[in-house]
N, C-alpha and C positions, 0 to 999 in steps of 0.2 A: 504494499499500499505506500502511496506516495505522501510523504510528510512535508506539509506545508510550513514555511517559516512564517512568524507572525511579523507582519508588517510593522513598522516603526514610523509613525507620522512625524515628519519634519515640517514645522511650520515656519514658512518663508515669509517674513515681515514685508507689507506692502511699503516701498520707499515714500517718505514723507511727502514728496513733491507730487506723487501720483495720487496718494489718498487725499490730499488737499484739492487737485483737480476734479476727482470725483464728487466730493461734497460740494465743491463750486457749482459742477454742473446740476447737480441734485437741486441745489437751492435756487438755480436760475430758472428752473422749470416751474413756471406758474400754472397752476392746474384749478379748473372748475368742475366739480362732480355735477352731472346732469342725470337725474332719475326721473323717467317717465312714470307716471303712476294712475293707474285706473282701477278704483275700489281696492285699494292696496293698504287701507289702514292696519290690517291685521299683521302685514308683513314689515311695515315702516320701522318699528322699534328695533328689531334685529338689524335690519338692513342699515339705518342710520348710525346705529351703535358701531357697526363695523367700519362706517366712514369717518366718524369721529374719533376712533382708536389708531387712525393711520400715524405711523411714525413720520412720514412727511405729511404734513398738513395741508388740506386742500385750501386755495384761497376763498373758494365760496362753495357751497352745496345748495344746489337748485333741484327742487322737486316740482316737475310740472304736472299739475293736477288735470287730467284729461277728461274732465266732465263727469267725476265720480260722484256717486249718491251715498258715500259711506262716511263723510266727514275726512277723507284722505288729506284735505287741506289743512283741516284744523289739527290733526294728529302731527303732520310734518311741521306745521309752524311751533307747535307745542315742544317738538323734539329739537328744535333749532335751525331747521333749514328754511332757507328762503324760497318762498311758495310763488309760484305763477299759475294762475287758474285759467282754463280755456275750455271752449266748448269741445265735446268730444269729437275727435279727428282721427285716432288710431295712434299707433306708436311711432310713425314716422313724423308726423305732424307735431306731436309732442317732442320730440327729440329736436326738430328743426327749432320749435320754439324755445327750447332750453339753450341751444347753441347759440341762437341768434341774440339772446339775451346776456349770454356769459361775457365776463370781462377778462378772461384769462386766455394765454395763447393757446393751451393744451386743454383738452375736454376728456375726462374719465366718464365713460358711460357706464351705467349700473341699472339693471331692471330692478324694480323695487322688491321683488320676492328673492334675489339674490344676494350675496354678502361677499366681503373680501377679507383676506388674512391681513394682519397688521402692517406688514412691510410692502404691501402689494404696490403701492404709489411710488415709494421709496425705490424700490428695485427697477422700476419701469422708467422712473425719471433718470436713472444713472445710464440707461441704454440710449436716451435721445442723442441724436448727431444733427448737424446742420441739414442733411439731406433726409432725416426720418419724418415721416408723415404718420405713422402709426406702430404702436407697440402693444403686443398682446401677450397671454400667459395661458399656462395650463388651466385646468379647472378640476374640481372635485365634484361629483354629482351626489346630491343628498335628498332625503325625503323626509316625511314627518317621523320616521322610526330611526334613522342613521344615516351616516355617509356610506353610500353604496360603493364608490370607486373613484380613485384618482386617476386623472388622465393628463399626463405630461403633454405639452404643446409639440407639435412637430416644428422643424427647423423652417426658417423663413422662406428659402427657396422652395421647398416641397409645398409649403401652404400656398404660395403664389401659383404654382402649377395646379395645385388642387383646386383652386377656386373656380378653374373652368367647370368643374362638375359637381362640386361639393363645398360646403363651408366649414372649413376646420377652425375658424377664429370665433370664439363665443363673444357675443356682443358686450357681456358685463365685465370681461377681461380687458377692453380695449382702451387705450390711451391714444388719442387721436389729435392732430393738428387741427385747430379751428379754422386756420386759413385754408388748409387743403379741403375740408369739407365744404367751406364756402365755395372754393374755386370749381370744385365737383358738382355744384349746383344742390348740394344738401340731399336729404334723403327723400327718395320719391314717395310722395303722399299718397299715391294711389296704391301703394302696396301695404298690405295689414300682416304679411307674412314674408320671410325672406328679404325684408329691407335692408337689413345689415349685410348679408351676402352680397346682394346687388351693389351696395356702396363700396364694399372692401375691393370688389371686382373693378371698379372704376378707379379707386384711390391708388392701387397698384401702379398706375401709369404717371403718378404725380410725385413718386418719391420712394423710399426705402421703407420696408418693414423691419421691425426688430423683434426680438422674442425673449420672453423669460419662460423657460421651459417648465419650471414648477408650478405645480397647481395652486396658485394663489387667489383663484376665484372658486367661490362656492355657488354651484348652479342648482337651483330647486326645481324638483319635479314633482307634480301633482296631476291628478285626472283631469282636473277641469282647466288647465292652462292652456294656452293657444298652441304651445308647443306639443300637446298630446292630441292634436286633431290632424290626422293624416290627409282628410280632405282638403282642409285650408292650406296645408302644406303645399300639395300639388296644384291647387288653385293659384297660390302665390307664385310657384314657379313657372306657370303657364303665362304669367304677366310680363316676365322679364327674361325669359330663355332667349326669345329672339331679339329683343332691343337691347341686351346687354352682353349675354354669355356668348351669343353666336354672331354679334354685330361686326366683329373683324373677319369673319369666315365665309368662304363661297365655295359653290360647288358641291363636291363629294365630301370634303373636310366638314362642310356645315352640316350635311345630311348625317354624317357619321357620329359627329359629336351631339347631334340633336338626340339620337337614340341612346347614346351611352349616358348622356347626362339623365335622360328620362329613366334608363335602367337602373341607375345608382338611387336616384329619389324615389322611385317606386319601390325599391328594397327597404330604404329608409322609412318610407311609409308604412311597409308592413311590419317593420321593427317596433315602431310607436303603436301600431294595432294590437302586435303582440303584447306589449307591456301593459296596454290598457283593456287587454282581453277583449278585443273587439272582432266581430266575426269576419271583417274584410280582410284580416291577415293574409290568408291564403290567396285571395284575389290580387292583393298588391304583389306579392311575391311572384305570381305567376305572370302578372303583366310585365313585370321587370324581366323576366326571363325572355318574354315574346318581344319586348323592345330591343334587347341586344342579346341574342342566343348564344354567341360566343363565349366558350369557357376561358378564354384568353383575357377577358376584360372583368375585373372585379369577380374572380372565380368562386369567391366565398358566397356569392349569391345562390349558388346550386345547393350548398349544404344548408343555408338558411330556408330555402324553399323546402327541403326534406324534413327539417325541424317543423316548419309550419304545418306541412300534411299530417306529420305525426301528431301535433297537437289538436288538429281537427278531429282525428280519429278517437284520440282520447277522450275528448269532450264529448264526442258522439256515444262512446261506450259508456261514460259516466251518466248520460242522460236516459240511457235504457233501463 
């Protein structure tokens, strides 16, 4: 049996001038936190607690009350946030309202039901360079019972390539340049699903993406959330697949990528249906294989389809 030597860690001190430069870079990044909120009163205490606990304090915290009926605005104000109230217009309109009202150069987006670990903003600010337009992190998925899993972020080059057919950048993990978002024309207000994916795809042409791979963002999943609705997911994709994801492609490449994108997203819809025990699980998985039947593109779809079929048989057996 091989005997492994115990490694002895050697701490290499950071030179004083480099440490000072890192500190100055972080302190020079001014951040406004923008939290779109619709009937989010029950989530705001833990959400805002995580914001105010940041080791790098934001310059302002803005909660955009998007026409709530549960006193979201009152809760947010009592917890110390600046509140902007507007008629209900959806997540894109709420984000645009907050970004337009923000005073800082950098915007940290946060969904009202999500949270951050304490050093999230500090570690992101340390990554900002003159050419940076967006910094994202990994995430932890949690529900009402516990943390389900941690998902480290993929590297920036891979993320930019993946944006063609999927969104690997969680909205609540993003620190984004306000100038870049404005230059891109803001979030599309006709989108109520996938608006973040559509924006990241356009932003990649304006500058560099940076990443903190560690899961510093806590992403909340629950049955009635918008992200738990596979039908809305596909409906949202249909609104921007041609105008954004395929806009730079022609001929066969455009045709092929349309089918590949739909194959991946239909599979994702099937997984959402599975997590929420919806009868449409097998239907979405089958549509994914029909959209792009080749086993050489995202081959895991075939195994997922087999699991979906098994799940249906098991539910049928239990019903007998």
